[in-house]
N, C-alpha and C positions, 0 to 999 in steps of 0.2 A: 504493500500500500504506500510505502514511502515514495517509491518512484512515481506512482499515480499522482500523489500529492504534489510532488515537485513539478511534474508535467503540467498539471492543472494550474498551478501557481504561475508557471511560465506563460501559459496561454492568457491568463487574466492580466498579467503584467503587460502583455502586448496590446491590450485593449483598454487599459485603465483610463485613458483620456476620451473614450467614446461614450456616448449617451446610451444608458441601459434601458431607458423607457420609464415613464412614470406610472401610468395605469396599465399599460400592456407592454410586457418585456420586448426589447428589440433583439433580433437575431443578428449576430455579428459574423462576417465572413473574412477569413484570413488566408492569404496565400501561404501554402506550406513552405515554399522556398524562403520565406522571410522569417521563419521560426527556426532559431538555432537548435541544432541537434534534435530535429523532430523525430519522435519515436513512433513508428507506424504500429508496432505491436500494442503499445498502450492505447493509442488512438482507436485501434480496432476493438479493443476490450471496452472502451468507453462508449462505442456506438451501440453496445448491447445493453447499456444501463439507462433506464428512463428516470427522469426526475420531474416532479410537479413544478410548473412555473407560475401558475396562479389558479385560484379557485373562484368560480362564479357562483354566487348564491342568489336565488330568486325567491321573493316572498313579499309579505307586507309587514312592516314594522319588524318585530322580532320573530315572527313566524316564518320559518324557511320552508318553502314548498319543494324546492329542488336545489341540488348542489352538483355542479359539474367541475371536475378537476381536469386541468389540461396539463398533460405531461409530454415530454419530448425526450429523444435520445440526448445524452450529454454532448455528443459530437456527431455530426454527419459529414460525410465526404461529398463534395460536389461531383457531378457526373464526370468531369474531366480528371478527377483525383489530383488536381493541382491546388485545390482550396478546401478548407474545412469551414463548417458553419456550426455555431453554437450560441446558446443563450447564457451570458455571464451569470445571471441569477441562478440558473440550474447548476452550473459548476460550483458556485459559492455554497449553495444548499448541500450539494454532495460533499464538499470539503468539510462541512461541519459534522457530517455523519462519519467520516473516516478518521477524523483527528482523535 
């Protein structure tokens, strides 16, 4: 897990100046060539893990009628395999679970 943690921290450092979104999380796209020592094996493992990015609750006042959780893979590869996409909020939530 230590290597996963370091890898995720490296990804987050690459996008720390980008807007993550206020109400709806933003998906970030990074070129793999710009990530120093990109580890494909760890990235492939992270594509298999889903994390909740937000929960939508519908109802009136405090009565909740329905609740939808939206989850995404921690990382996805673009079709060309030259870029990856991820939601920083999902990676941050996952980091809190593995620490």
